[in-house]
ZAMARGU-4260 file (C-alpha; in steps of 0.2 Angstrom, whole numbers, plus 5000, padded with zeros to 4 digits):
<rodrens>
0) 4958/5050/4997 | 4973/5061/4999 | 4988/5051/5006 | 5005/5056/5012 | 5018/5042/5011
5) 5034/5045/5021 | 5048/5037/5009 | 5039/5028/4995 | 5055/5024/4984 | 5060/5006/4990
10) 5051/4990/4992 | 5036/4992/5004 | 5034/5010/5002 | 5036/5009/4983 | 5022/4996/4982
15) 5011/5006/4994 | 5012/5021/4982 | 5008/5010/4968 | 4993/5002/4976 | 4986/5019/4981
20) 4988/5025/4963 | 4980/5010/4956 | 4965/5013/4967 | 4964/5031/4961 | 4970/5040/4976
25) 4980/5056/4976 | 4997/5053/4983 | 5011/5064/4990 | 5028/5057/4993 | 5040/5065/5006
30) 5058/5059/5006 | 5076/5065/5003 | 5075/5063/4985 | 5091/5053/4985 | 5084/5035/4980
35) 5074/5031/4964 | 5070/5049/4962 | 5063/5045/4944 | 5049/5034/4951 | 5031/5039/4949
40) 5034/5055/4938 | 5016/5061/4940 | 5016/5060/4959 | 5019/5076/4970 | 5035/5075/4979
45) 5041/5085/4994 | 5059/5085/4998 | 5066/5085/5016 | 5073/5074/5030 | 5063/5065/5043
50) 5076/5071/5056 | 5073/5089/5059 | 5069/5092/5041 | 5050/5092/5040 | 5046/5110/5034
55) 5040/5105/5017 | 5025/5096/5026 | 5019/5112/5036 | 5003/5120/5031 | 4997/5105/5022
60) 4983/5092/5026 | 4980/5074/5020 | 4967/5061/5025 | 4981/5049/5031 | 4999/5047/5032
65) 5007/5030/5028 | 5024/5028/5037 | 5035/5013/5031 | 5051/5021/5036 | 5052/5025/5054
70) 5064/5015/5065 | 5069/5027/5079 | 5055/5034/5091 | 5062/5051/5092 | 5061/5053/5073
75) 5044/5045/5072 | 5038/5057/5086 | 5044/5072/5075 | 5032/5067/5061 | 5018/5063/5072
80) 5019/5079/5081 | 5020/5089/5065 | 5006/5080/5057 | 4994/5078/5072 | 4982/5091/5066
85) 4986/5088/5047 | 4980/5070/5045 | 4965/5060/5051 | 4975/5043/5052 | 4993/5039/5055
90) 4997/5022/5047 | 5013/5014/5054 | 5022/4999/5046 | 5030/4991/5061 | 5035/4972/5062
95) 5032/4956/5071 | 5050/4959/5078 | 5042/4970/5091 | 5037/4954/5101 | 5047/4950/5117
100) 5051/4933/5110 | 5043/4919/5099 | 5042/4905/5112 | 5023/4904/5112 | 5014/4892/5101
105) 5003/4906/5094 | 5006/4925/5095 | 4993/4938/5093 | 4993/4956/5094 | 4991/4956/5113
110) 5008/4947/5116 | 5021/4957/5126 | 5033/4968/5116 | 5052/4968/5119 | 5061/4981/5128
115) 5078/4989/5129 | 5090/4992/5143 | 5093/5009/5136 | 5077/5017/5128 | 5088/5032/5122
120) 5098/5021/5110 | 5096/5025/5092 | 5108/5011/5086 | 5097/5000/5074 | 5104/4982/5073
125) 5098/4964/5076 | 5095/4967/5094 | 5087/4984/5095 | 5077/4984/5079 | 5061/4976/5086
130) 5061/4985/5103 | 5064/5002/5094 | 5049/4998/5082 | 5039/4995/5098 | 5044/5012/5105
135) 5039/5020/5089 | 5022/5012/5090 | 5020/5019/5108 | 5026/5037/5104 | 5014/5037/5089
140) 4999/5032/5100 | 5004/5045/5113 | 5004/5058/5100 | 4988/5053/5091 | 4978/5042/5103
145) 4965/5031/5094 | 4970/5037/5077 | 4985/5025/5073 | 4984/5010/5063 | 4999/4999/5067
150) 5003/4985/5055 | 5015/4971/5060 | 5021/4961/5045 | 5031/4946/5046 | 5043/4941/5032
155) 5039/4952/5017 | 5044/4945/5000 | 5041/4947/4981 | 5048/4959/4968 | 5060/4972/4974
160) 5065/4963/4990 | 5084/4965/4990 | 5087/4955/5006 | 5086/4939/4996 | 5078/4930/5011
165) 5064/4922/5000 | 5072/4926/4983 | 5086/4913/4986 | 5074/4898/4985 | 5066/4901/4968
170) 5083/4907/4962 | 5093/4892/4969 | 5079/4879/4964 | 5079/4886/4946 | 5098/4882/4945
175) 5094/4864/4946 | 5105/4849/4952 | 5106/4842/4969 | 5098/4856/4981 | 5100/4856/4999
180) 5085/4860/5009 | 5086/4860/5028 | 5074/4853/5041 | 5058/4844/5037 | 5046/4845/5022
185) 5031/4849/5033 | 5040/4864/5043 | 5027/4878/5042 | 5034/4895/5037 | 5025/4912/5035
190) 5028/4925/5022 | 5018/4939/5014 | 5019/4946/4997 | 5023/4964/4997 | 5009/4968/4985
195) 4996/4960/4996 | 5003/4969/5011 | 5002/4986/5001 | 4985/4983/4994 | 4978/4979/5011
200) 4986/4994/5020 | 4978/5005/5007 | 4961/4997/5009 | 4963/4999/5028 | 4966/5018/5025
205) 4950/5019/5015 | 4941/5011/5029 | 4948/5024/5042 | 4954/5009/5052 | 4964/5010/5068
210) 4972/4998/5080 | 4986/4985/5079 | 4986/4971/5066 | 4998/4957/5062 | 5000/4954/5044
215) 5008/4937/5040 | 5006/4920/5033 | 4994/4913/5020 | 4978/4913/5030 | 4969/4896/5031
220) 4982/4887/5020 | 4998/4885/5030 | 5014/4885/5019 | 5027/4872/5022 | 5045/4872/5016
225) 5040/4857/5005 | 5026/4867/4997 | 5038/4881/4994 | 5051/4870/4986 | 5039/4860/4975
230) 5030/4876/4969 | 5046/4884/4965 | 5052/4869/4955 | 5036/4868/4945 | 5036/4887/4942
235) 5054/4887/4937 | 5052/4872/4926 | 5067/4865/4935 | 5074/4847/4937 | 5081/4851/4954
240) 5084/4836/4965 | 5079/4840/4983 | 5090/4833/4997 | 5082/4836/5014 | 5095/4837/5028
245) 5092/4836/5047 | 5094/4852/5057 | 5106/4843/5069 | 5118/4838/5055 | 5119/4856/5049
250) 5120/4864/5066 | 5135/4852/5070 | 5144/4858/5055 | 5141/4877/5060 | 5128/4880/5046
255) 5119/4896/5051 | 5100/4897/5051 | 5093/4911/5040 | 5110/4918/5033 | 5117/4901/5026
260) 5100/4895/5022 | 5086/4908/5022 | 5069/4904/5030 | 5077/4890/5040 | 5074/4890/5059
265) 5079/4873/5067 | 5066/4864/5077 | 5078/4865/5092 | 5077/4884/5093 | 5064/4884/5107
270) 5064/4903/5108 | 5059/4904/5090 | 5045/4891/5090 | 5032/4903/5087 | 5041/4914/5074
275) 5031/4905/5060 | 5015/4904/5071 | 5010/4922/5071 | 4991/4924/5072 | 4984/4935/5058
280) 4965/4931/5062 | 4962/4949/5066 | 4968/4955/5049 | 4959/4941/5040 | 4943/4947/5047
285) 4947/4964/5039 | 4950/4958/5022 | 4969/4953/5021 | 4970/4941/5007 | 4985/4932/4998
290) 4989/4929/4980 | 4994/4912/4975 | 5012/4907/4980 | 5016/4902/4962 | 5013/4920/4956
295) 5024/4927/4970 | 5038/4915/4964 | 5035/4919/4946 | 5035/4938/4948 | 5051/4937/4959
300) 5060/4927/4946 | 5055/4939/4932 | 5061/4954/4943 | 5078/4946/4946 | 5079/4944/4927
305) 5075/4962/4924 | 5088/4967/4937 | 5101/4957/4928 | 5104/4946/4944 | 5096/4930/4938
310) 5112/4921/4934 | 5125/4928/4947 | 5134/4914/4956 | 5126/4918/4973 | 5114/4931/4980
315) 5117/4940/4996 | 5113/4925/5007 | 5115/4906/5005 | 5130/4895/5006 | 5142/4894/4991
320) 5138/4880/4979 | 5154/4871/4983 | 5150/4870/5002 | 5132/4865/4999 | 5137/4851/4988
325) 5150/4845/5001 | 5137/4844/5014 | 5126/4834/5003 | 5140/4822/4999 | 5144/4820/5017
330) 5125/4818/5022 | 5122/4805/5008 | 5138/4796/5013 | 5133/4794/5031 | 5116/4788/5026
335) 5123/4774/5016 | 5134/4767/5030
</rodrens>
């Protein structure tokens, strides 16, 4: 197939390009040429800007365009308008953040999307990100009705993930010592390896698929925080001693979910009860598959080493070690009284 990738130089886009090349497809990348310009030296690269700088795409045609880089509906609409007669399929990487909330016990693709008070805003932040993605989905479907594949991933992890939301745990557990893990061992979480996501997107392109699909989780084998911690300890060959601390204790001490301890959502957060309960049954029926967690952890640690980040005092998220140990000491002291 001839595939056009809008972006393709970081994380999700990078792995989509690699997956397409591994399958023998002909790839064209369109981006500003400012990030990782030396990637994929044998791939055709067109230079331009998604916002009123699409001229390099004119007069060309592809079987499908894969768009992992649209966040604002006006800009998504520009590429959809220009490519409407140049591609058979438009594949858009959206997000589960489009959903109105996560209060339901199980959320599938029919769950209502979030909305904005002002649909004209183009400020992308924690409040607007999801609704803006939902508006991008809507404008793409309006421009190419019945020809859009919308993929809504959950937490994307693995090599090249610079958010450190998942990376923190393999890294921290490899450091060893007493390690604070919030919540309960059996707390279910959902993640997807970026390479599994990329390979499935390319497979769906090959099948000329359309429609909306969640892409989350580990299928029929739910992952728990306990399972993640134990697997990371085994892969890292670590002697870390896990100290599981109750949600309420941490919240009372102003410990912040997700930023201070990635992946942690307290049980008391009722509006987020379904965040790790997203249904991916539809995608599973279309072949979405997951590599072993141990391989994701191992490859993530190797990537950290190659980046020279494996031994830094802290990553972009997580509590400082001193504060972590203070909380452990207080927790253990209270438990012994």
